[in-house]
ZAMARGU-4260 file (C-alpha; in steps of 0.2 Angstrom, whole numbers, plus 5000, padded with zeros to 4 digits):
<rodrens>
0) 4895/4991/5001 | 4908/4989/5012 | 4919/5001/5026 | 4931/5008/5012 | 4916/5012/4999
5) 4906/5023/5014 | 4918/5032/5019 | 4922/5035/5002 | 4905/5043/5000 | 4907/5052/5018
10) 4922/5060/5014 | 4919/5065/4996 | 4903/5073/5005 | 4913/5085/5015 | 4925/5089/5002
15) 4908/5096/4990 | 4904/5103/5005 | 4917/5114/5008 | 4916/5120/4990 | 4898/5124/4994
20) 4905/5134/5009 | 4895/5124/5019 | 4895/5126/5040 | 4913/5120/5045 | 4906/5108/5061
25) 4896/5100/5047 | 4911/5095/5036 | 4920/5091/5050 | 4906/5079/5056 | 4907/5069/5039
30) 4926/5067/5038 | 4925/5061/5056 | 4912/5049/5052 | 4923/5044/5038 | 4938/5040/5047
35) 4929/5031/5060 | 4921/5019/5049 | 4938/5018/5037 | 4948/5011/5053 | 4933/5003/5062
40) 4937/4983/5060 | 4919/4977/5060 | 4908/4980/5044 | 4894/4992/5046 | 4886/4981/5036
45) 4885/4970/5049 | 4878/4984/5061 | 4869/4992/5053 | 4852/4984/5059 | 4857/4988/5078
50) 4858/5008/5077 | 4865/5006/5098 | 4880/4999/5091 | 4883/5010/5077 | 4881/5024/5090
55) 4894/5016/5101 | 4906/5022/5085 | 4915/5037/5091 | 4913/5049/5077 | 4894/5044/5074
60) 4880/5052/5079 | 4863/5049/5077 | 4862/5062/5062 | 4875/5051/5054 | 4867/5036/5060
65) 4853/5042/5049 | 4864/5046/5036 | 4869/5026/5033 | 4853/5018/5035 | 4850/5031/5019
70) 4865/5023/5014 | 4860/5004/5017 | 4842/5007/5012 | 4844/5016/4994 | 4861/5014/4989
75) 4865/5031/4989 | 4867/5047/5001 | 4854/5060/4995 | 4866/5075/4999 | 4881/5067/4991
80) 4868/5064/4973 | 4864/5084/4977 | 4881/5090/4979 | 4887/5081/4964 | 4874/5085/4952
85) 4877/5104/4958 | 4895/5103/4956 | 4896/5088/4942 | 4907/5073/4946 | 4922/5080/4937
90) 4924/5092/4952 | 4929/5076/4962 | 4943/5072/4950 | 4950/5090/4953 | 4952/5085/4972
95) 4964/5071/4969 | 4978/5084/4961 | 4990/5088/4973 | 4989/5103/4983 | 4971/5109/4977
100) 4959/5108/4990 | 4943/5112/4992 | 4946/5128/4995 | 4954/5133/4980 | 4943/5125/4969
105) 4930/5132/4975 | 4936/5149/4972 | 4939/5145/4953 | 4924/5137/4951 | 4914/5155/4958
110) 4928/5164/4947 | 4926/5155/4932 | 4914/5141/4932 | 4926/5127/4930 | 4924/5111/4936
115) 4938/5098/4928 | 4954/5096/4925 | 4956/5102/4908 | 4948/5117/4912 | 4959/5121/4927
120) 4975/5118/4915 | 4970/5130/4904 | 4968/5144/4916 | 4983/5141/4922 | 4992/5142/4905
125) 4983/5158/4901 | 4990/5165/4919 | 4973/5167/4925 | 4974/5157/4940 | 4987/5169/4947
130) 4973/5182/4948 | 4965/5175/4963 | 4965/5179/4980 | 4980/5171/4988 | 4987/5163/4972
135) 5002/5167/4963 | 5012/5163/4949 | 5021/5152/4960 | 5007/5144/4965 | 5002/5142/4946
140) 5016/5134/4940 | 5015/5121/4957 | 4997/5117/4950 | 5001/5113/4931 | 5018/5102/4939
145) 5005/5093/4950 | 4992/5090/4933 | 5008/5084/4926 | 5012/5071/4941 | 4989/5067/4941
150) 4991/5063/4922 | 5008/5053/4924 | 4998/5040/4938 | 4980/5041/4934 | 4974/5025/4928
155) 4985/5018/4943 | 4978/5009/4960 | 4986/5007/4976 | 4990/4988/4980 | 4978/4987/4993
160) 4964/4995/4984 | 4966/4980/4970 | 4966/4966/4981 | 4949/4973/4991 | 4941/4973/4974
165) 4949/4955/4970 | 4940/4949/4983 | 4925/4957/4980 | 4926/4948/4964 | 4929/4931/4970
170) 4918/4931/4982 | 4906/4934/4969 | 4910/4920/4958 | 4916/4907/4971 | 4897/4900/4973
175) 4892/4900/4955 | 4892/4880/4952 | 4907/4873/4943 | 4918/4885/4948 | 4935/4877/4954
180) 4948/4890/4956 | 4948/4911/4954 | 4963/4917/4956 | 4971/4936/4955 | 4987/4936/4943
185) 4996/4951/4932 | 5005/4965/4943 | 4993/4961/4959 | 4999/4942/4959 | 5018/4949/4956
190) 5017/4961/4972 | 5018/4978/4961 | 5016/4994/4974 | 5004/5001/4961 | 4991/4989/4948
195) 4985/4996/4930 | 4973/4983/4926 | 4967/4969/4938 | 4968/4951/4929 | 4957/4936/4938
200) 4957/4919/4930 | 4942/4908/4934 | 4944/4889/4931 | 4933/4875/4933 | 4921/4864/4924
205) 4908/4879/4923 | 4922/4885/4908 | 4921/4870/4897 | 4903/4869/4893 | 4897/4883/4878
210) 4881/4886/4888 | 4887/4887/4907 | 4902/4897/4901 | 4890/4912/4895 | 4879/4909/4911
215) 4895/4911/4921 | 4899/4926/4909 | 4880/4933/4913 | 4884/4934/4932 | 4900/4940/4932
220) 4893/4956/4924 | 4881/4958/4939 | 4895/4963/4949 | 4890/4975/4961 | 4901/4991/4957
225) 4903/4988/4940 | 4899/5002/4929 | 4902/4998/4910 | 4906/4982/4898 | 4921/4984/4891
230) 4922/4968/4880 | 4911/4951/4882 | 4919/4936/4871 | 4918/4916/4871 | 4932/4917/4888
235) 4933/4933/4893 | 4924/4948/4899 | 4932/4965/4903 | 4923/4979/4913 | 4927/4994/4922
240) 4922/4999/4940 | 4915/5011/4948 | 4930/5018/4954 | 4940/5016/4938 | 4950/5000/4937
245) 4948/4990/4922 | 4945/4970/4927 | 4948/4957/4913 | 4943/4940/4920 | 4945/4924/4909
250) 4937/4909/4910 | 4950/4895/4907 | 4946/4874/4908 | 4956/4865/4921 | 4970/4858/4910
255) 4977/4873/4906 | 4977/4883/4923 | 4995/4881/4924 | 4999/4889/4908 | 4987/4902/4910
260) 4993/4907/4926 | 5011/4909/4922 | 5005/4919/4906 | 4993/4931/4914 | 5006/4932/4929
265) 5021/4941/4916 | 5029/4951/4918 | 5030/4954/4899 | 5051/4954/4902 | 5051/4937/4911
270) 5037/4930/4899 | 5048/4934/4883 | 5065/4926/4891 | 5054/4911/4895 | 5048/4908/4879
275) 5065/4910/4870 | 5072/4899/4883 | 5055/4886/4876 | 5061/4888/4858 | 5079/4884/4860
280) 5070/4870/4868 | 5060/4863/4855 | 5044/4869/4864 | 5031/4882/4861 | 5025/4892/4875
285) 5009/4901/4877 | 4993/4903/4889 | 4987/4886/4884 | 5002/4876/4886 | 5019/4871/4884
290) 5020/4860/4869 | 5033/4850/4857 | 5037/4861/4841 | 5037/4845/4833 | 5021/4837/4834
295) 5010/4852/4844 | 5008/4841/4858 | 5006/4848/4877 | 5020/4843/4888 | 5015/4852/4902
300) 5000/4865/4908 | 4990/4860/4922 | 5004/4870/4934 | 5016/4881/4934 | 5027/4870/4944
305) 5026/4858/4930 | 5032/4872/4917 | 5046/4879/4924 | 5053/4861/4929 | 5048/4853/4910
310) 5062/4871/4905 | 5075/4863/4918 | 5072/4878/4929 | 5067/4879/4947 | 5050/4887/4952
315) 5051/4905/4953 | 5041/4915/4963 | 5027/4927/4958 | 5036/4941/4963 | 5053/4939/4957
320) 5046/4937/4940 | 5054/4951/4932 | 5070/4947/4920 | 5083/4951/4934 | 5093/4936/4933
325) 5080/4924/4938 | 5079/4913/4925 | 5098/4911/4928 | 5098/4909/4945 | 5082/4896/4943
330) 5092/4885/4930 | 5109/4886/4941 | 5098/4882/4958 | 5105/4899/4967 | 5088/4906/4969
335) 5087/4914/4985 | 5073/4906/5001 | 5063/4921/5001 | 5057/4928/5017 | 5039/4923/5022
340) 5026/4933/5036 | 5028/4920/5048 | 5047/4921/5050 | 5042/4940/5055 | 5043/4938/5075
345) 5037/4957/5077 | 5032/4974/5072 | 5042/4989/5079 | 5032/5006/5072 | 5018/5010/5081
350) 5008/5025/5087 | 4995/5026/5099 | 4983/5039/5106 | 4996/5048/5115 | 5001/5054/5098
355) 4989/5054/5082 | 4986/5035/5084 | 4966/5028/5089 | 4971/5014/5102 | 4981/5013/5119
360) 4999/5006/5122 | 4989/4989/5130 | 4976/4988/5115 | 4992/4988/5104 | 5000/4974/5112
365) 4986/4963/5112 | 4984/4966/5094 | 5003/4960/5089 | 5000/4946/5102 | 4986/4939/5093
370) 4997/4939/5078 | 5009/4928/5085 | 5022/4941/5089 | 5035/4940/5102 | 5040/4960/5104
375) 5031/4975/5096 | 5038/4992/5100 | 5027/5009/5103 | 5036/5022/5095 | 5024/5038/5095
380) 5030/5055/5085 | 5040/5069/5093 | 5036/5088/5096 | 5040/5094/5077 | 5024/5085/5073
385) 5012/5098/5082 | 4997/5092/5073 | 4999/5075/5079 | 5002/5080/5097 | 5019/5075/5096
390) 5032/5074/5112 | 5042/5083/5120 | 5056/5077/5131 | 5046/5078/5146 | 5031/5068/5139
395) 5044/5054/5130 | 5051/5051/5146 | 5034/5049/5152 | 5029/5040/5140 | 5043/5028/5141
400) 5038/5026/5161 | 5021/5020/5154 | 5028/5007/5142 | 5037/5000/5152 | 5024/4996/5163
405) 5014/4989/5151 | 5027/4979/5147 | 5028/4970/5165 | 5009/4969/5164 | 5005/4960/5148
410) 5013/4943/5148 | 5018/4934/5130 | 5025/4949/5121 | 5040/4959/5126 | 5034/4980/5122
415) 5048/4990/5116 | 5051/5009/5122 | 5052/5019/5107 | 5050/5035/5095 | 5047/5039/5078
420) 5060/5056/5080 | 5059/5069/5066 | 5074/5072/5056 | 5074/5091/5057 | 5080/5101/5042
425) 5096/5103/5047 | 5100/5085/5051 | 5098/5085/5069 | 5084/5073/5078 | 5068/5081/5088
430) 5073/5076/5106 | 5087/5077/5116 | 5100/5063/5115 | 5099/5060/5134 | 5081/5057/5130
435) 5086/5047/5115 | 5099/5036/5124 | 5082/5031/5135 | 5072/5023/5119 | 5074/5004/5118
440) 5074/5011/5098 | 5074/5026/5088 | 5066/5028/5071 | 5073/5044/5064 | 5059/5050/5051
445) 5057/5066/5039 | 5040/5073/5037 | 5046/5091/5035 | 5055/5103/5024 | 5054/5090/5006
450) 5060/5104/4996 | 5076/5104/5000 | 5088/5099/4984 | 5097/5084/4983 | 5112/5088/4991
455) 5101/5096/5009 | 5090/5082/5008 | 5107/5070/5007 | 5117/5080/5020 | 5102/5079/5031
460) 5100/5060/5031 | 5117/5058/5035 | 5120/5070/5047 | 5103/5058/5056 | 5112/5041/5053
465) 5127/5048/5060 | 5117/5052/5076 | 5123/5035/5090 | 5105/5034/5094 | 5098/5031/5078
470) 5092/5014/5075 | 5085/5014/5060 | 5078/5027/5045 | 5061/5027/5045 | 5052/5028/5026
475) 5066/5034/5019 | 5062/5041/5002 | 5046/5050/5007 | 5036/5046/4995 | 5015/5042/4997
480) 5011/5031/4980 | 5000/5040/4968 | 5000/5058/4979 | 5019/5064/4981 | 5034/5058/4973
485) 5051/5053/4982 | 5059/5069/4989 | 5078/5072/4978 | 5091/5064/4988 | 5108/5053/4985
490) 5100/5037/4991 | 5115/5026/4990 | 5128/5038/5000 | 5112/5036/5013 | 5114/5017/5013
495) 5131/5013/5011 | 5133/5027/5027 | 5119/5016/5037 | 5130/5001/5033 | 5144/5007/5042
500) 5132/5014/5058 | 5124/4998/5056 | 5110/5009/5055 | 5093/4998/5048 | 5083/5005/5035
505) 5064/5002/5035 | 5055/4995/5024 | 5037/5003/5028 | 5024/4992/5024 | 5009/5004/5024
510) 5002/5003/5004 | 5002/5021/5002 | 5022/5023/5006 | 5029/5003/5000 | 5046/5013/5007
515) 5059/5008/5002 | 5054/5001/4986 | 5061/4984/4979 | 5073/4994/4970 | 5082/5003/4986
520) 5080/4986/4996 | 5090/4977/4982 | 5103/4991/4984 | 5102/4989/5003 | 5106/4971/5001
525) 5121/4973/4989 | 5129/4984/5004 | 5123/4974/5019 | 5113/4986/5028 | 5099/4976/5036
530) 5080/4978/5035 | 5067/4980/5047 | 5047/4979/5042 | 5033/4989/5049 | 5018/4993/5046
535) 5019/5010/5052 | 5000/5006/5061 | 4990/5021/5068 | 4977/5008/5071 | 4975/4987/5079
540) 4967/4986/5062 | 4983/4991/5054 | 4994/4977/5057 | 4988/4966/5043 | 4994/4977/5031
545) 5012/4970/5034 | 5010/4959/5021 | 5012/4970/5007 | 5030/4973/5016 | 5034/4954/5014
550) 5027/4955/4996 | 5040/4972/4990 | 5054/4963/5002 | 5054/4946/4991 | 5051/4957/4974
555) 5071/4960/4979 | 5077/4943/4984 | 5075/4949/5002 | 5078/4932/5015 | 5074/4931/5033
560) 5093/4933/5037 | 5090/4950/5027 | 5077/4957/5039 | 5081/4961/5056 | 5063/4960/5063
565) 5064/4940/5061 | 5076/4938/5075 | 5073/4932/5092 | 5069/4946/5106 | 5086/4948/5113
570) 5096/4946/5096 | 5085/4958/5087 | 5087/4970/5105 | 5106/4971/5102 | 5102/4974/5085
575) 5092/4990/5087 | 5110/4995/5096 | 5120/4993/5080 | 5126/4975/5085 | 5122/4965/5070
580) 5123/4948/5068 | 5138/4943/5057 | 5133/4948/5038 | 5133/4933/5026 | 5139/4934/5009
585) 5130/4947/4998 | 5122/4940/4983 | 5109/4948/4974 | 5109/4945/4955
</rodrens>
C-alpha cells in the first residue's frame, strides 16, 4: 500500500464522516493526515515498523498511527469499511461531482435516501433538489451541469495516476523469469494529458513458450489492486484496477517488439497515415512487422527506428504521433529537435510556508539545487488568496528581504525573489506597482471570478499583460483537469498581446493543470511567444512533476529555444524584465 492509496482511504473516511455528521475535529484529523502522507517524500510502508518515525510526521498522532498500523496489518481501515457499508460505495462517486460536497450529499441522503449519481440527477430533473435548505433552482441547474461534465470525463485519469499504475505493474512483472522489457504504450507514452486505458507491452523469452506464457498470465492476474479480469487470451490479459482504470497487458516475442510498440503507441490517425504510406511503398504494416506485400516477408520489426527508416522517414518521437504534419516533416528531414528535461536550468514557480507551501525558502532552494538547477524562484501568493495566507504589500517586501538573504547564504544556485500575484476581477494586479517593481519576476494568475464572460475574462488578462511588471501569465486558462473546465476567453488575443509586450506564458507542469495545453502551446509558438515551464511546487517533492510539462511541450513541438528557463541565469533574469533573446523564424507544421 503506497502513500497515495493510504491518503485516498483517509480522504474518503473524512468525507464519509462529514456525510455522517461526525465531529469536525475528527474529520479534520483524517484530512490533515491524508495531506501529510500524500506529500511525504518517503513511503509510510518503509516506516510503519518504526512508530516514532511515523509520529514525527506533522499531522500524524497516536490515534492515526493506530489506524495506519491497522491498514498495513488488515489491508483495510475498519471505520472506512463500516461507513462504506452504511452509505454504499456509490456515495463516493457523488463526491467526484464538482460542487457536490459532503454536506449537500448528507442533505440529499437525509431527505430522500438517495446515494448514487442517477438518483441525484433524477431528483434534480424533478425539481426536488431546489426544495432542500440552502438550495434553489440555480443550484439545481448547476448540479445538472456538473453531472453532465462528470459523465463526459468519466473513465479518464490524470497522466500521473496512469504513470503510477504502470510503475506498479512493471514492478510486479520485472522479476518474472524470461521477461526482458516492460514498456507502457498508448496515450501514456504519447504524453496525453489524461489517459483512458493503459497499454503495457511485455517482451522476452517468457512470451514465446506456451506453457511459460500461461504462467506469466497467471502472474499478471496476481497483481495487487486488480479488481476483475475482463478477458484473458493467448497473448493478452485485460483487467480493471480498483480505481476503475482498464489495463491491457500484451505479451510479445522479441522479434515483434518494435512493430508492436509503434502500433500500440498510436495515435490511430498517425497509424492510419503510416499504413497508407507503407502500402504505397509496397509494404503492409501491423503490430507484428513491416512486411513486403509481394512476399509477406518481414523487412522490419525489432525496433521502431528501423520501421520508420524503411519507410524513408526520420524517427518520430512518440509525443508527436498525432498526424499533425509529423510524417511530412520526417520525410523532409525538418522535424524539430524537441526540448528535453535536461535542457531546463530552473523552475520559477514555487510556494513556501509563508503562504500555502509546506517547506521553507531554504528547503525549496536545496531541493532545486539537488535537481541540478542553476536557479529557482520563490513565488508565494498575494493577499487576494486569503485562504492561502497571501502576502500584502508589507509582508511581500519583508519576504523579498528573506529571499535575498537565503540567496546570499546558499551557494550554487540563484534564488530569485518573485510573486504569484492575483489578477483581480477588473484586471488590476493584487499588489502595488511599487512592490512588484522590486521583484525579480512576477507571475500574474487568475484565482477567482471564473464565471466572467469570455469578453470580460479576455479584457482582464489583456490588462494584466499590459502591466509593465508582469513577467509571465500563470496557468493561463485556469483549468483543473477532470475537475474544472478552462474559463472562457479569447486565448489567441491574449497570446498576441503577450508577444507584443514580451510577456511569457507559463506551461504549468502540475498534472492537475498542464496549462497551457499542447494546442495553445503551438499557438504561442506560432506567434513567437516564449514559454516558461514550471511545477507550481508547494512541497519539495512536487519538483519531480516537471517531466509532465516537458511531455506537453514536446507534444507541441517546442524546442529549447522556445522555452525561457533553458537560458543561463543572467539571460533568464533579463528575459523576466521583457528582454527576450532574438526570436528565430517560427515554423510549426
